[in-house]
C-alpha positions in Angstrom: -121.8 -16.5 39.9 -118.0 -16.0 39.8 -117.5 -19.0 37.5 -120.1 -17.7 35.2 -118.5 -14.2 35.0 -115.1 -15.8 34.3 -116.6 -18.0 31.7 -118.2 -15.1 29.9 -115.0 -13.1 30.0 -113.1 -15.9 28.3 -115.7 -16.4 25.7 -115.9 -12.7 25.0 -112.2 -12.5 24.4 -112.3 -15.5 22.1 -115.0 -13.8 20.1 -112.7 -10.9 19.3 -110.0 -13.3 18.2 -112.5 -15.2 16.0 -113.4 -12.0 14.2 -109.7 -11.3 13.5 -108.9 -14.7 12.1 -112.1 -14.7 10.0 -111.1 -11.4 8.4 -107.6 -12.7 7.8 -108.9 -15.9 6.1 -111.1 -13.8 3.8 -108.2 -11.5 2.9 -105.9 -14.5 2.1 -108.6 -16.3 0.1 -109.3 -13.2 -2.0 -105.7 -12.1 -2.6 -102.6 -13.2 -4.4 -102.0 -15.5 -1.4 -105.0 -17.6 -2.2 -102.9 -20.5 -3.6 -100.8 -20.6 -0.4 -103.9 -20.6 1.7 -105.4 -23.5 -0.2 -102.1 -25.4 -0.1 -102.1 -25.0 3.7 -105.6 -26.5 4.0 -104.7 -29.5 1.8 -101.3 -30.2 3.5 -101.3 -34.0 3.9 -100.9 -35.3 7.4 -100.4 -39.1 8.0 -100.3 -41.2 11.2 -99.4 -44.9 11.0 -99.2 -47.4 13.9 -98.8 -51.0 12.7 -101.9 -51.7 10.7 -103.6 -48.5 11.8 -103.3 -45.8 9.1 -105.0 -42.4 9.1 -104.2 -40.0 6.3 -106.1 -36.8 5.9 -105.5 -33.2 4.7 -104.9 -30.7 7.5 -108.4 -29.3 7.0 -110.0 -32.6 8.0 -107.5 -33.2 10.9 -108.8 -29.9 12.3 -112.5 -30.5 11.6 -112.4 -34.2 12.8 -109.6 -34.1 15.3 -109.3 -30.8 17.0 -113.1 -30.2 17.0 -113.4 -33.5 18.9 -111.6 -31.6 21.7 -114.0 -28.7 21.4 -116.9 -31.2 21.7 -115.2 -32.8 24.7 -115.3 -29.3 26.4 -119.0 -28.9 25.4 -119.8 -32.3 26.9 -118.0 -31.3 30.2 -120.0 -28.0 30.3 -123.3 -29.7 29.6 -122.7 -32.4 32.2 -121.7 -29.8 34.9 -124.6 -27.4 34.1 -127.2 -30.2 34.2 -125.9 -31.9 37.4 -125.1 -28.8 39.5 -125.2 -25.6 37.5 -127.6 -23.3 35.8 -129.6 -26.2 34.3 -129.8 -28.4 37.4 -133.4 -27.7 38.3 -136.6 -27.6 36.2 -137.2 -23.9 37.0 -133.7 -23.0 35.8 -133.9 -25.1 32.6 -137.4 -24.0 31.7 -136.8 -20.7 29.8 -133.5 -21.4 28.1 -134.8 -24.9 27.3 -138.0 -23.8 25.7 -136.2 -20.9 23.9 -133.6 -23.3 22.5 -136.3 -25.6 21.1 -137.8 -22.6 19.3 -134.3 -21.5 18.2 -133.8 -24.8 16.5 -137.2 -25.7 15.2 -138.1 -22.3 13.6 -134.8 -21.7 11.7 -135.0 -25.3 10.4 -138.6 -24.6 9.2 -137.5 -21.5 7.4 -134.7 -23.4 5.6 -136.9 -26.4 4.7 -139.6 -24.1 3.4 -137.2 -22.4 1.0 -135.4 -25.5 -0.1 -138.2 -28.1 -0.1 -138.0 -30.3 -3.2 -134.2 -30.1 -3.5 -132.8 -33.3 -2.0 -129.2 -32.2 -2.0 -130.0 -28.8 -0.4 -132.2 -30.4 2.3 -129.0 -31.9 3.8 -128.3 -28.5 5.1 -131.5 -28.0 7.2 -129.6 -28.0 10.5 -127.1 -25.3 9.5 -129.1 -22.3 10.8 -130.1 -24.1 14.1 -126.8 -23.4 15.8 -125.6 -20.5 18.1 -121.9 -19.5 18.5 -121.6 -18.7 22.2 -118.2 -17.1 21.9 -119.4 -14.5 19.4 -122.8 -13.9 21.1 -121.2 -13.3 24.5 -118.5 -11.2 22.9 -121.2 -8.8 21.7 -122.8 -8.7 25.1 -119.4 -7.9 26.6 -119.3 -4.7 24.5 -122.5 -3.6 26.2 -121.1 -3.9 29.7 -123.7 -3.4 32.5 -126.4 -2.4 30.0 -127.3 -6.1 29.9 -128.1 -7.7 33.3 -126.2 -10.8 34.3 -129.5 -12.9 34.2 -129.7 -12.4 30.5 -126.1 -13.4 30.0 -126.7 -16.5 32.0 -129.9 -17.1 29.9 -127.9 -16.8 26.6 -125.1 -19.1 27.9 -127.6 -21.7 29.1 -129.5 -21.5 25.8 -126.3 -21.9 23.8 -125.3 -25.0 25.8 -128.7 -26.6 25.2 -128.3 -25.6 21.5 -125.0 -27.3 21.4 -126.5 -30.4 23.0 -129.2 -30.3 20.2 -126.4 -30.0 17.6 -124.7 -33.1 19.1 -128.0 -35.1 18.7 -128.5 -33.8 15.2 -125.0 -34.8 14.1 -125.4 -38.3 15.6 -128.8 -38.9 14.0 -128.5 -37.2 10.6 -124.8 -36.9 9.6 -123.7 -40.5 10.0 -122.5 -42.5 7.0 -122.3 -46.2 6.4 -121.2 -47.9 9.7 -118.3 -50.3 10.3 -119.3 -53.1 12.6 -115.7 -53.7 13.8 -115.0 -50.1 14.6 -118.4 -49.7 16.3 -117.6 -52.7 18.5 -114.2 -51.3 19.5 -115.8 -47.9 20.2 -118.5 -49.5 22.4 -115.9 -51.5 24.3 -113.8 -48.3 24.8 -116.9 -46.5 26.1 -117.7 -49.5 28.4 -114.2 -49.3 29.8 -114.6 -45.6 30.5 -117.9 -46.1 32.3 -116.3 -48.8 34.5 -113.3 -46.5 35.3 -115.8 -43.9 36.3 -117.7 -46.3 38.6 -114.5 -47.6 40.2 -113.5 -44.0 41.0 -110.5 -43.7 38.7 -109.3 -40.1 38.8 -106.1 -40.4 36.7 -106.4 -38.0 33.7 -104.0 -40.0 31.6 -106.1 -43.1 31.9 -109.2 -41.3 30.4 -107.1 -39.6 27.7 -105.5 -42.9 26.5 -108.9 -44.8 26.3 -110.4 -41.6 24.9 -107.9 -41.6 22.0 -108.8 -45.2 21.2 -112.5 -44.2 21.3 -111.8 -41.3 18.9 -109.9 -43.5 16.4 -112.6 -46.2 16.4 -115.4 -43.7 16.0 -113.5 -42.0 13.2 -113.2 -45.3 11.4 -116.8 -46.3 12.2 -118.8 -43.9 10.0 -120.1 -41.9 13.0 -118.7 -38.4 13.1 -115.5 -38.4 15.1 -116.4 -35.3 17.2 -119.1 -37.3 19.0 -116.3 -39.3 20.7 -115.4 -36.1 22.6 -118.9 -35.8 23.9 -119.0 -39.5 24.9 -115.7 -39.2 26.7 -116.9 -36.1 28.6 -120.0 -37.9 30.0 -117.8 -40.6 31.5 -115.3 -38.3 33.3 -116.3 -38.1 37.0 -117.7 -34.7 38.2 -117.2 -35.4 41.9 -114.8 -38.0 43.4 -112.2 -38.5 46.1 -108.5 -38.4 45.3 -105.7 -40.5 46.7 -105.3 -38.1 49.7 -109.0 -38.5 50.6 -109.9 -35.0 49.4 -112.9 -34.0 47.3 -111.8 -33.6 43.7 -113.4 -32.9 40.3 -111.5 -34.3 37.4 -114.3 -33.0 35.1 -113.9 -29.4 36.3 -110.1 -29.6 36.2 -110.2 -30.8 32.6 -112.8 -28.2 31.7 -110.6 -25.4 33.1 -107.5 -26.7 31.3 -109.3 -27.0 28.0 -111.0 -23.6 28.0 -108.0 -21.6 26.9 -106.9 -24.1 24.3 -110.3 -24.3 22.8 -111.1 -20.5 23.0 -107.7 -19.2 21.8 -106.4 -22.0 19.6 -108.8 -24.6 18.4 -111.8 -22.4 17.5 -109.7 -19.7 15.9 -107.8 -22.3 13.9 -111.2 -23.9 12.8 -112.5 -20.4 11.8 -109.3 -19.7 9.9 -109.5 -22.8 7.8 -113.3 -22.8 7.2 -114.1 -19.1 6.8 -112.0 -18.4 3.8 -114.6 -17.8 1.1 -113.7 -16.8 -2.4 -116.0 -13.8 -2.9 -115.0 -13.6 -6.6 -117.0 -16.8 -7.3 -120.2 -15.7 -5.5 -122.9 -13.7 -7.3 -125.9 -11.9 -5.9 -128.3 -14.3 -7.7 -126.6 -17.2 -5.8 -127.1 -15.5 -2.5 -130.8 -14.9 -3.0 -131.9 -18.5 -3.8 -131.8 -22.0 -2.3 -129.3 -22.9 0.3 -127.7 -19.4 1.0 -131.2 -17.8 1.3 -132.4 -20.6 3.6 -129.3 -20.2 5.8 -129.6 -16.4 6.1 -133.4 -16.5 6.7 -133.0 -19.3 9.2 -130.2 -17.6 11.2 -131.4 -14.0 11.1 -135.2 -14.4 11.1 -135.8 -17.9 12.3 -133.6 -17.7 15.3 -135.0 -14.5 16.7 -138.6 -15.5 16.0 -138.1 -19.0 17.5 -136.2 -17.9 20.6 -138.3 -14.8 21.4 -141.6 -16.3 20.4 -141.2 -19.5 22.4 -139.9 -17.4 25.4 -142.8 -15.0 25.2 -145.3 -17.9 25.2 -143.6 -19.7 28.1 -143.5 -16.6 30.2 -147.0 -15.6 29.5 -148.3 -19.1 30.3 -146.3 -19.0 33.6 -144.2 -22.0 32.5 -141.0 -19.9 32.9 -140.0 -16.6 34.5 -138.6 -13.5 32.8 -134.8 -13.1 33.6 -134.3 -10.8 36.6 -134.0 -7.0 35.9 -134.5 -7.5 32.2 -137.1 -6.1 29.8 -138.9 -7.5 26.8 -136.8 -5.4 24.4 -133.6 -6.7 26.0 -134.8 -10.3 25.7 -135.6 -9.6 22.1 -132.1 -8.2 21.5 -130.5 -11.3 23.0 -132.8 -13.4 20.9 -131.4 -11.8 17.8 -127.9 -12.5 19.0 -128.7 -16.2 18.9 -128.6 -15.8 15.1 -124.9 -15.6 15.3 -124.2 -19.2 14.1 -120.7 -18.8 12.8 -118.4 -21.7 14.0 -121.2 -24.2 14.8 -123.1 -23.4 11.6 -119.9 -23.6 9.5 -119.2 -27.0 11.2 -122.6 -28.4 10.4 -122.2 -27.0 6.8 -119.0 -29.0 6.4 -120.9 -32.1 7.4 -123.9 -31.4 5.2 -122.0 -30.5 2.1 -118.7 -32.5 2.1 -117.9 -30.9 -1.3 -116.8 -27.4 -0.2 -117.4 -26.0 -3.6 -120.9 -27.5 -4.2 -122.5 -24.1 -3.8 -119.5 -22.1 -4.8 -119.0 -21.3 -1.1 -122.2 -19.1 -1.1 -123.4 -21.3 1.8 -120.4 -20.3 3.9 -120.8 -16.7 3.0 -124.4 -16.9 4.0 -123.4 -18.0 7.4 -121.0 -15.1 7.8 -123.5 -12.5 6.5 -126.3 -13.7 8.7 -124.1 -13.9 11.8 -122.7 -10.4 11.2 -126.2 -9.0 10.7 -127.5 -10.7 13.8 -124.6 -9.4 15.8 -125.0 -5.8 14.6 -128.8 -5.6 14.9 -128.8 -7.3 18.3 -126.1 -5.0 19.6 -128.0 -1.9 18.4 -131.2 -2.9 20.0 -129.6 -3.8 23.3 -127.6 -0.5 23.1 -130.8 1.5 22.9 -132.9 -0.5 25.4 -133.5 0.9 28.8 -131.5 -0.9 31.5 -131.4 -1.2 35.3 -128.2 0.2 36.8 
């Protein structure tokens, strides 16, 4: 349980930092510094090596490059949890797994119902299916011992499965025209990584070098580049023997090393460049129709209904057990917190609507509003719920 408590503490601190950079981005975007903020996002960054040429604005380097490292961390966490962690047995995975399914299906249904018939808007159906673990655990941290550790573990496990679902959704629904050559290079790189794993290679540099080749080839292939991070994570050995004959986990070592960089640099930077919404261009009419309404309804209503509803059915049918020392009201409060989509929802939004101004940024504002509402309401319910000391 020590690892879980340390993990929660890191994610909670990161949540506070995310709030700060989000507010800063909003202030810059809606002030006289707006032009400088926009210029920062569009800063051209170019990398050239022989015939290989990658040129993107800074915003896309962050969304396609640094977020691949975030997904590498997610992949490492998913692998560890499923092999030897909180999701390693059917009884452990039952409740968060069923709750995560409800937490993805019901929000998507809300969004689709509101936007059905609009082909462009329908690309955003996956936006309200995500949960931001840093923000959600940050809210729980404010409540201290009012929330039992079992519920915190439940939320963490649910968010991890949620992230796995997001990975599958990105791979299946947000892939453009494929390049045969790049796919071949990516497949070859992946095969090399698997062989290295089977041969017991434990040199971090070896996995990083091949991983960079994998990322570049996936970037050029048409598949979203962040998936390279997940693929790399699944090939890094969890348990092996080092040169001294000692038990060693390269996966856990890399996970530990990446946590601080992701929590305190990559995610805050991603939030800073993606959360800057020009409120002057958004009207009330825009927020109450189509895409923005679908996002808000999905995150705030769909998430809590899906997570709590599916959990209630699973527990009542005896498929899963209620988290230890928790009440139905506490479980409902945590279910509301899963509506904090924030970074993951903003990320999916950037994939669904590549033109950031397609909806005058009302879609991004909808993510922020719904996430804020879910955080506040979830906190208030958990604050008033009876708890076991």
